[in-house]
C-alpha positions in Angstrom: 24.2 26.2 12.9 20.9 28.0 12.3 20.4 29.7 8.9 18.1 32.2 7.4 16.3 30.1 4.9 15.0 31.6 1.7 11.6 30.3 0.4 11.6 27.2 -1.8 12.4 28.4 -5.3 10.1 27.4 -8.2 12.0 26.3 -11.3 10.0 28.5 -13.6 10.8 31.6 -11.6 13.1 33.9 -13.5 16.6 34.3 -12.1 18.7 37.4 -12.4 22.0 35.9 -11.4 24.0 32.8 -11.5 26.6 31.4 -9.0 29.5 28.9 -9.3 29.5 26.6 -6.3 32.2 24.2 -5.1 30.6 21.4 -3.1 31.9 20.2 0.3 33.6 16.8 0.4 33.0 16.1 -3.3 36.5 16.0 -4.7 36.3 19.6 -5.7 33.3 19.4 -8.1 32.0 22.8 -9.2 28.5 23.5 -10.5 26.5 26.5 -11.8 23.2 27.4 -10.0 20.6 30.0 -10.5 19.7 32.6 -7.8 16.2 34.1 -7.8 15.8 37.9 -7.9 16.0 39.6 -4.5 18.1 36.9 -2.8 21.4 38.3 -1.6 24.4 36.1 -2.4 28.1 37.0 -2.7 31.4 35.1 -3.2 32.1 33.2 0.0 28.4 32.7 0.8 27.5 29.2 2.1 24.6 27.6 0.3 22.6 24.4 0.0 22.2 23.2 -3.5 20.4 20.2 -5.1 22.6 17.4 -6.5 20.6 14.7 -8.1 18.2 13.5 -5.4 20.2 15.1 -2.5 20.8 18.6 -1.1 24.5 19.4 -0.3 26.4 22.2 1.2 28.8 24.3 -0.8 30.7 27.6 -1.1 30.0 30.3 -3.7 33.1 31.0 -5.8 31.7 33.5 -8.3 28.5 35.5 -9.0 27.7 36.1 -12.7 24.9 37.5 -14.8 25.0 34.6 -17.3 25.8 30.9 -17.4 26.6 28.8 -20.4 25.4 25.6 -18.6 22.0 24.4 -19.9 19.3 23.4 -17.4 20.7 25.2 -14.4 18.8 24.4 -11.2 18.1 26.9 -8.4 20.0 27.2 -5.1 17.9 25.6 -2.4 19.0 27.8 0.5 21.4 30.6 1.3 22.8 30.3 4.8 22.9 33.5 6.9 25.8 35.8 6.3 27.8 34.8 9.4 28.1 31.2 8.1 30.3 32.1 5.1 33.8 33.6 4.5 34.6 37.1 3.4 36.1 37.8 0.0 39.6 38.2 1.4 39.6 34.7 2.8 38.2 33.3 -0.4 41.0 35.0 -2.3 43.6 33.6 0.1 42.2 30.1 -0.5 42.4 30.5 -4.2 46.0 31.7 -4.0 47.0 28.8 -1.7 45.5 26.2 -4.1 47.6 27.7 -7.0 50.8 28.3 -5.1 50.9 25.2 -2.8 49.8 22.8 -5.6 46.7 21.6 -3.8 42.9 21.3 -4.7 40.8 24.4 -4.1 38.5 22.3 -1.9 41.4 21.5 0.4 42.4 25.1 0.7 38.8 26.1 1.5 38.7 23.5 4.3 41.7 25.2 5.9 40.1 28.6 5.8 36.6 27.5 6.9 37.0 24.9 9.7 34.9 21.7 9.7 33.2 22.6 12.9 31.9 25.8 11.3 30.6 23.9 8.3 28.4 21.8 10.5 24.8 22.9 10.9 23.8 20.8 14.0 22.0 22.9 16.7 24.0 21.0 19.4 26.9 23.4 18.9 24.7 26.3 19.9 22.8 24.8 22.9 23.7 23.6 26.3 21.4 22.4 29.0 21.1 24.7 32.0 19.5 24.3 35.4 17.5 27.2 36.8 16.3 27.3 40.4 12.6 28.1 40.4 11.8 27.9 44.1 13.3 26.3 47.2 11.0 24.1 49.4 10.6 24.9 53.1 13.3 23.9 55.5 11.1 21.3 57.0 10.7 19.6 53.6 14.5 19.8 53.1 15.1 18.3 56.5 13.0 15.3 55.4 15.2 14.8 52.4 18.3 14.4 54.4 17.6 10.7 55.1 15.2 9.9 52.2 17.1 11.6 49.3 20.5 13.0 50.4 21.6 13.4 46.8 18.6 15.5 46.0 19.2 17.6 49.1 22.9 18.0 48.1 21.9 19.2 44.6 19.4 21.8 46.0 22.0 23.1 48.5 24.5 23.5 45.7 22.0 25.4 43.7 21.1 27.6 46.7 24.8 28.4 47.2 25.3 29.1 43.5 22.5 31.7 43.6 22.0 31.4 39.8 21.7 29.0 36.9 24.1 26.1 36.6 24.8 23.6 33.9 23.5 20.1 34.6 27.0 18.6 34.0 28.5 21.1 36.4 25.9 20.4 39.1 26.4 16.7 38.8 30.2 17.1 39.1 30.1 19.4 42.1 27.2 17.6 44.1 27.5 14.0 43.0 24.0 14.3 41.6 23.3 12.3 38.5 21.0 13.5 35.7 18.3 11.2 37.2 18.5 13.2 40.4 18.0 16.4 38.5 15.0 14.9 36.6 13.4 13.9 40.0 13.8 17.4 41.3 12.3 18.8 38.1 9.3 16.4 38.4 8.6 17.6 41.9 8.6 21.2 40.6 11.6 22.3 42.7 13.9 23.1 39.8 13.3 23.9 36.1 15.6 22.5 33.4 15.7 24.8 30.3 17.7 24.9 27.1 19.8 28.0 26.9 22.5 29.0 24.5 25.8 29.5 26.3 29.1 30.4 24.7 32.0 28.2 25.7 35.0 30.3 26.6 38.4 28.6 26.7 39.5 31.0 29.5 36.3 30.8 31.5 38.1 29.5 34.6 40.9 32.1 34.5 40.8 35.5 36.3 42.7 38.3 34.6 43.9 41.3 36.6 44.1 44.5 34.6 47.7 45.3 33.6 48.5 48.9 32.4 50.9 49.6 29.5 54.6 49.8 30.4 56.9 52.7 29.6 59.0 52.1 26.5 62.7 52.6 26.5 64.5 54.6 23.8 64.9 51.7 21.4 61.4 50.4 21.9 60.0 53.9 21.4 61.7 54.4 18.0 60.4 51.0 16.8 56.9 51.8 18.1 56.9 55.2 16.4 57.8 53.6 13.0 55.1 51.0 13.4 52.5 53.6 14.3 53.2 55.5 11.1 52.3 52.4 9.2 49.1 51.8 11.1 47.4 54.8 9.7 44.4 53.7 7.5 45.3 53.6 3.8 43.3 55.6 1.3 41.6 53.6 -1.5 44.2 52.6 -4.1 47.2 53.0 -1.8 49.3 49.9 -1.3 49.9 48.2 2.1 53.1 49.3 3.9 56.2 47.1 3.7 56.2 44.2 6.1 58.3 44.9 9.2 60.9 42.5 10.5 61.5 43.3 14.2 64.8 41.8 15.2 64.9 42.1 18.9 67.2 40.1 21.2 65.5 37.8 23.8 64.1 39.9 26.7 64.1 43.1 24.7 60.3 43.8 25.2 58.9 42.9 21.8 55.6 41.8 23.3 55.0 45.2 24.8 55.4 46.7 21.4 52.9 44.3 20.0 50.4 45.2 22.8 50.7 48.9 22.3 50.5 48.6 18.5 47.3 46.6 18.8 45.9 49.2 21.3 46.6 51.8 18.6 44.7 49.7 16.0 41.7 49.3 18.4 41.5 53.0 18.9 41.1 53.4 15.2 38.1 51.1 15.3 40.0 48.2 13.6 41.0 44.6 14.5 44.2 42.6 14.9 45.6 39.1 14.8 48.4 37.9 17.0 50.1 34.6 15.8 52.2 32.5 18.1 54.1 29.5 16.8 52.9 26.8 19.2 49.9 26.0 21.4 52.4 25.9 24.3 52.9 29.7 24.0 49.3 30.5 23.7 48.3 30.5 27.5 51.0 33.0 28.5 50.2 35.3 25.5 46.4 35.1 26.2 47.1 36.0 29.8 49.1 39.1 28.9 46.6 40.2 26.3 43.4 39.6 28.4 45.1 41.4 31.3 45.9 44.4 29.1 42.5 44.6 27.5 40.3 43.4 30.3 38.8 46.8 31.0 37.9 47.5 27.3 35.0 46.5 25.3 37.3 44.7 22.8 37.0 40.9 23.4 40.0 38.6 22.9 39.3 35.4 21.0 41.6 32.3 21.0 42.0 29.9 18.1 44.1 26.7 18.3 43.8 23.0 17.8 43.5 22.1 21.6 40.1 23.8 21.8 37.0 21.6 21.9 34.7 21.7 18.9 32.2 23.7 20.9 34.9 26.2 22.0 36.2 26.6 18.5 32.7 27.1 17.1 31.8 29.8 19.7 35.2 31.6 19.3 34.8 31.7 15.5 31.4 33.2 15.7 32.4 35.8 18.2 35.1 36.9 15.7 32.7 36.7 12.7 30.1 38.8 14.5 32.6 41.5 15.3 32.4 41.1 19.1 36.0 40.0 19.3 38.5 42.4 17.8 41.7 40.6 18.8 42.5 37.1 17.8 45.3 35.1 19.3 46.3 31.7 18.1 48.6 29.3 16.2 49.0 29.3 12.4 45.4 28.6 11.5 44.4 31.9 13.3 45.7 33.7 10.3 42.3 32.8 8.7 40.3 34.4 11.5 37.2 36.0 9.9 37.9 39.6 11.1 36.7 42.6 9.3 38.6 45.9 9.0 41.9 44.3 9.9 44.6 46.8 11.0 47.6 44.7 12.1 48.9 41.1 11.9 51.7 40.2 14.3 53.7 37.0 13.8 55.7 36.3 16.9 58.8 34.1 16.6 58.4 34.3 12.9 61.3 31.9 12.3 59.6 28.9 13.9 59.1 25.8 11.7 55.8 25.1 13.4 54.2 27.9 11.3 54.6 25.5 8.4 51.6 23.1 8.0 52.7 19.5 7.5 49.3 18.3 5.9 47.7 19.6 2.8 47.4 22.5 2.2 51.0 22.8 3.3 50.9 26.6 3.8 53.3 28.7 5.9 51.4 30.9 8.4 54.0 33.7 8.2 53.8 33.9 4.4 50.0 33.8 4.5 50.0 36.6 7.0 52.2 38.8 4.7 49.8 38.0 1.8 46.7 38.8 3.8 48.1 42.1 5.0 48.9 43.0 1.4 45.3 42.2 0.3 43.8 44.1 3.2 46.3 46.9 2.9 47.2 46.7 6.6 50.5 46.4 8.5 52.2 43.2 9.3 54.9 42.9 12.0 57.2 39.8 12.1 59.2 39.5 15.3 62.1 37.3 16.3 65.4 37.3 18.2 66.7 34.9 15.5 65.0 35.8 12.2 64.6 33.2 9.5 67.1 33.5 6.6 64.1 34.0 4.2 62.8 37.1 6.1 66.3 38.6 6.6 67.0 38.0 2.9 63.8 40.0 2.1 65.2 42.8 4.2 68.4 42.8 2.2 66.3 42.8 -1.0 64.3 45.8 0.2 61.0 43.9 0.4 60.8 44.2 4.2 61.7 47.0 6.5 64.1 46.1 9.4 63.5 47.3 12.9 66.1 46.5 15.6 66.3 46.3 19.4 69.8 45.3 20.4 69.5 45.5 24.2 67.3 44.0 26.8 64.8 46.1 28.8 66.2 47.9 31.9 69.7 47.3 30.5 69.8 43.7 31.7 72.8 41.8 30.4 72.5 39.0 28.0 73.3 35.7 29.7 76.9 34.4 29.7 77.1 31.2 27.7 79.7 28.5 28.5 80.4 25.7 26.1 81.1 22.3 27.7 83.1 19.9 25.6 81.5 16.6 26.4 84.5 14.7 24.9 86.4 15.8 28.0 83.8 14.1 30.2 84.4 10.8 28.6 86.0 9.3 31.7 82.5 9.2 33.2 80.2 6.3 32.3 77.7 7.8 29.8 77.5 11.2 31.3 74.2 13.0 31.2 75.0 16.2 33.0 78.6 17.5 33.2 80.2 18.2 36.5 80.3 22.0 35.8 76.5 22.1 35.1 75.9 20.0 38.3 77.9 22.5 40.3 75.9 25.4 38.8 72.6 23.6 39.5 73.6 23.1 43.2 74.4 26.8 43.6 71.0 27.9 42.2 69.1 25.4 44.3 70.9 26.7 47.4 70.1 30.3 46.5 66.4 29.6 45.8 66.9 30.5 42.2 65.3 28.5 39.3 66.9 26.5 36.5 65.8 25.1 33.1 67.3 22.0 31.6 66.6 21.6 27.9 66.7 18.4 25.8 64.7 18.1 22.7 64.1 14.4 23.1 61.4 12.9 25.3 61.4 9.5 27.0 63.9 7.9 29.3 66.4 6.4 26.7 66.5 6.6 22.9 67.0 2.9 22.3 67.3 -0.6 23.8 70.4 -2.6 22.8 71.5 -6.2 23.4 75.1 -6.2 24.4 75.5 -9.9 23.4 74.0 -10.0 19.8 73.7 -6.3 19.0 69.9 -6.4 18.5 68.2 -3.0 18.7 64.4 -2.8 19.3 63.1 -1.4 16.1 59.6 -0.1 15.2 57.9 -2.6 12.9 56.3 0.3 11.0 59.1 2.9 10.8 62.8 2.8 10.2 63.7 4.1 13.7 64.5 2.5 17.1 61.9 2.4 19.8 62.3 4.9 22.7 62.1 3.5 26.3 59.6 5.3 28.6 60.3 4.2 32.1 57.2 5.6 33.8 54.9 3.5 31.5 57.4 0.7 31.1 56.9 0.8 27.4 59.0 1.1 24.3 57.4 3.7 22.0 57.8 4.9 18.4 57.8 8.7 18.3 56.9 8.6 14.6 53.8 6.3 14.4 52.9 5.8 18.1 53.5 2.0 18.1 54.1 0.8 21.6 55.0 -2.4 23.4 56.0 -3.6 26.8 59.7 -3.0 27.5 61.6 -6.3 27.2 63.5 -7.7 30.2 65.7 -9.8 27.9 66.7 -9.7 24.2 63.9 -10.6 21.9 66.4 -12.3 19.5 68.9 -14.2 21.7 67.0 -14.1 25.0 70.0 -12.7 26.8 69.1 -10.7 29.9 71.9 -8.2 29.1 69.7 -5.9 27.1 70.2 -2.3 28.2 69.0 1.3 27.6 71.1 3.7 25.5 70.8 7.4 25.0 69.1 10.1 27.0 65.6 11.7 27.0 63.9 14.2 29.3 62.5 11.5 31.6 66.1 10.3 32.3 67.3 13.9 32.9 64.5 14.5 35.4 65.4 11.2 37.1 69.2 12.0 37.3 68.6 15.5 38.7 66.1 14.3 41.3 68.5 11.6 42.6 71.4 14.0 42.9 69.3 16.7 44.5 66.6 14.8 46.4 65.3 17.9 48.3 64.8 20.0 45.1 61.4 20.1 43.3 62.1 18.8 39.8 59.3 18.7 37.1 59.2 17.8 33.5 57.3 19.4 30.6 57.1 17.6 27.3 54.4 15.9 25.1 54.1 13.0 27.4 53.1 15.3 30.3 50.7 17.3 28.1 48.3 14.5 27.6 46.1 16.2 30.2 44.6 19.4 28.8 45.5 21.7 31.8 48.9 20.1 32.5 50.9 22.8 30.7 49.1 25.7 32.3 49.4 24.1 35.8 53.1 23.4 35.5 54.0 26.9 34.2 51.9 28.4 37.0 53.8 26.4 39.6 57.1 27.4 38.0 56.1 31.0 37.9 55.2 31.1 41.6 58.5 29.5 42.6 57.1 26.0 43.5 59.5 24.3 41.1 63.3 24.5 41.4 64.3 22.8 38.1 62.2 22.5 35.0 63.2 19.8 32.5 61.6 20.1 29.0 61.7 20.0 25.3 61.4 22.8 22.8 58.0 23.9 24.2 59.9 25.6 27.1 62.6 27.0 24.7 61.0 30.3 23.6 58.5 33.0 24.4 58.3 32.3 28.1 59.3 34.9 30.7 60.4 33.8 34.2 62.5 36.5 36.0 63.8 34.0 38.7 65.4 31.7 36.1 69.2 32.4 36.3 70.5 29.1 34.9 69.8 27.3 31.6 71.4 24.0 30.8 71.3 22.6 27.2 72.0 18.9 27.7 72.8 18.0 24.1 73.3 20.8 21.6 74.2 18.3 18.8 70.8 16.6 18.4 69.6 18.5 15.4 73.0 19.5 14.0 73.9 16.4 12.0 70.7 15.4 10.3 70.6 15.4 6.5 68.9 18.8 6.1 70.4 22.0 4.7 68.5 23.9 7.5 70.2 22.0 10.3 72.7 24.7 11.2 70.0 27.5 11.1 67.7 25.5 13.3 70.4 24.7 15.9 71.5 28.3 16.0 67.9 29.5 16.5 67.1 26.9 19.1 70.2 27.5 21.2 69.8 31.3 21.1 66.2 31.1 22.1 66.8 28.6 24.9 69.6 30.7 26.2 67.3 33.7 26.2 65.2 32.2 29.0 68.0 33.0 31.5 68.8 36.3 33.3 65.4 38.1 32.7 65.2 39.3 36.3 67.6 41.2 38.5 70.2 38.4 38.7 72.5 37.9 35.7 71.9 34.7 33.8 74.2 31.8 32.9 73.9 29.2 30.2 75.8 25.9 29.9 75.8 24.3 26.4 76.9 20.6 26.4 78.3 19.5 23.0 80.5 16.9 21.4 81.1 19.3 18.4 81.7 22.5 20.3 83.4 24.3 17.4 80.4 24.1 15.1 79.6 27.6 13.7 76.0 27.3 14.8 77.1 26.7 18.4 79.9 29.3 18.4 77.8 32.1 16.9 75.0 31.4 19.3 77.5 31.6 22.2 78.2 35.2 21.3 74.5 36.1 20.4 75.9 36.9 16.9 73.1 36.7 14.4 74.9 38.8 11.8 77.9 36.6 11.9 75.8 33.4 11.5 73.9 35.1 8.7 77.0 36.0 6.8 78.5 32.4 6.7 75.1 30.6 6.3 73.8 32.8 3.4 77.1 32.2 1.5 76.6 28.4 1.8 72.9 28.7 0.6 73.9 30.9 -2.4 76.7 28.6 -3.4 74.4 25.5 -3.6 71.3 27.3 -4.8 69.2 26.6 -1.8 66.5 28.8 -0.3 66.1 31.7 0.1 67.7 32.0 -3.4 65.2 29.4 -4.8 62.0 27.8 -3.8 62.4 24.1 -2.8 59.6 21.7 -3.6 59.6 18.2 -2.1 57.5 15.5 -3.8 57.0 12.4 -1.7 55.9 9.0 -3.1 55.0 6.4 -0.6 53.4 2.9 -0.5 53.3 -0.2 1.6 55.2 -2.0 -1.2 58.7 -0.7 -1.6 59.0 -1.7 -5.3 55.8 0.2 -6.2 57.0 3.3 -4.3 60.4 3.2 -6.0 59.0 2.5 -9.5 56.3 5.3 -9.2 58.9 7.8 -8.0 61.2 7.0 -10.9 58.3 7.2 -13.4 57.2 10.6 -11.9 60.7 11.9 -12.2 60.8 11.0 -15.9 57.5 12.6 -16.6 58.3 15.8 -14.7 61.5 16.1 -16.7 59.5 16.3 -19.9 58.6 19.9 -20.6 60.1 21.1 -17.3 60.0 24.9 -17.0 63.3 26.6 -17.7 65.5 27.1 -14.7 64.2 24.2 -12.6 66.7 21.9 -10.9 65.2 18.4 -10.7 66.9 15.8 -8.3 66.8 12.1 -8.7 64.2 9.9 -7.1 65.8 8.4 -4.0 64.8 6.9 -0.6 63.8 9.4 2.0 66.2 9.9 5.0 63.4 8.3 7.1 62.9 5.5 4.5 59.9 3.8 6.2 57.2 5.6 8.2 53.7 4.4 9.4 54.2 1.1 7.5 55.0 2.8 4.2 58.2 3.1 2.2 59.0 6.6 1.1 60.9 8.1 -1.9 61.6 11.7 -2.4 62.0 14.0 -5.4 63.3 17.6 -4.9 62.9 20.5 -7.3 64.3 24.0 -7.0 63.2 27.0 -8.9 62.8 30.8 -8.8 59.4 30.7 -10.6 57.3 28.7 -8.2 53.9 29.2 -9.7 55.0 28.0 -13.1 56.4 24.9 -11.5 53.3 24.3 -9.4 51.2 24.4 -12.5 53.5 21.9 -14.3 53.3 19.6 -11.3 49.5 19.7 -11.2 49.3 18.9 -14.9 51.7 16.0 -14.7 50.1 14.5 -11.6 46.6 14.8 -13.2 47.6 12.7 -16.2 49.8 10.1 -14.5 47.9 7.1 -13.2 49.4 5.7 -10.0 48.5 2.3 -8.3 45.8 2.6 -5.7 48.2 2.0 -2.8 50.7 4.7 -4.0 50.2 8.2 -2.4 51.9 11.2 -3.8 52.2 14.5 -1.9 53.7 17.9 -2.9 55.2 20.3 -0.4 56.1 23.7 -1.8 58.7 25.6 0.3 59.3 22.4 2.3 60.6 22.8 5.8 60.8 19.1 6.7 63.1 17.0 4.4 63.1 13.8 6.5 
């Protein structure tokens, strides 16, 4: 990125201030530097500094009038202001490092993306083609035989009527870069370098959509939110975070839109967080349609953007041109000024929790940022997390409720299918009752969704003769059969191999597939209903960048009768013609060794069921289960969040699990099992020494998923009410304890994934 360079600083020039700088990619090293008089620098500024014989990039942590370090050198260059981070984001990074037990450098990398740290000009330039003049028709006619590609390029430029990127011209006219250079040499076109912003939605057309009229429940919620949106006087604390508990289809998004409109009218900005990339396209469409006629630009931030798109979106935000930011968890660090509102949609979703260091939770960072910036934060969900609802009970959050769907539409009727009663069939995938319901919807030209949170065709391959199961060589899981690719794949590490036609052990041809994935469900439905249009939406299909958008667009316009998919179709999507939802196996996540298993199952079933009956026709949901009397399944059947909360919170309190404590998961892994086990046991002994009062320390034991990516894994769990004290104790012990080079130790505070 370009920078406003300060002049070279002479070492004998007096300095009026000093800065503490943490260097990029240096293991967190911090040095003091001098800043000459008149040079503007602030915490969060990006600078170039001399380190021995090199010049490195770094971030200013503090500005001081004095330094106790002798022989301080001068800062080489201060990058222009839009390259750095504001004080609020610097404060967030510092808090994350302390709370989540990670190096400050790691936290800073999360706040300031790598693509923004780069300074190459390539991110700000793109070649463009400009038409200077067109030759006479006689000359063009002569090109038809001698140089048809040149003629095609010129005709394309003529039709365009304006500048066109070289890559776009080549794509649309089959003209290579050599053809363009030949035209430039003849003087018929000019190739110029011009800065062009890459817009992730550049190929989309958004039709202006006016605000909808709120019903009585929505209006009460909106009125309360508006009261909290009023700017706070200096010294006045932020309003309490809101938890909006609204049933599926109750119009929560309309409240978000109107609240953000209110914030924009006040001259402030807003962040809208969605849990997954899969929800971003539909949210972006609604927001850009609503705000298409205003001067307030909508920026998008998520991991599926190209580096150039992310670079340009970030700078649109930093410059103040974009006032609304939509994105997944990392969008909580958007460099907006004068923030008025942060919305966290589907706040219960585990995907808000980062699984790599720093292992922050996007929802919790949103609440903290709102507190620092003294603005409102609105957490929305039909199935709130137990942590957020517990904060309501403690008086930390304010509860807002919407108990009915918009236009008084009924909640879908949920039927539980006991799959034990289907045992007469040979490995049933879809029950007879669900098949009958599907047939009826297809006949009535209504749409259906079939949900199974497991991709592939079958979950394993088993030899009937010797009992051999095809296992991943790197992980302690069986390989999943993908029929379209004729491969067996590990869904943990990505290992793949050709599907065997006979047993690898005994060579018997009787090896067969077991279990069911989305690919098999799609195949079964298509065979039973050959005239229906059946499509699948899962991670395998999404390998193409536009696949998700294209499939949802086809489904929205009624070109697909049955959509089969994983959790990416389970929430946040609104399709009025969907009248049937079938949950193929409700037990998948129910019996794993995780205290959150019941909560996750209840949330997922309720969210999936909520996709049905959003239009004029009442919806129906079929839940297939081998454990139909599970509390999570029964409470979801009646849309009874309060009932589920009452029984689940009693279990959590009895066993001292979150939200009554913070749970920290320490993972020790190595390619050598003995080293991983010994290191975990040694760490447990050292942690026990001087352990803060009130901490419950578990024994070192193999992880439920004992081997992953070729490494053996051991877990330690700690529970405490005073998390910062424990984090500091962990940091101190880990800093002093030498581990073998091949042993990796990670710390996950408020862990969501215990496998």
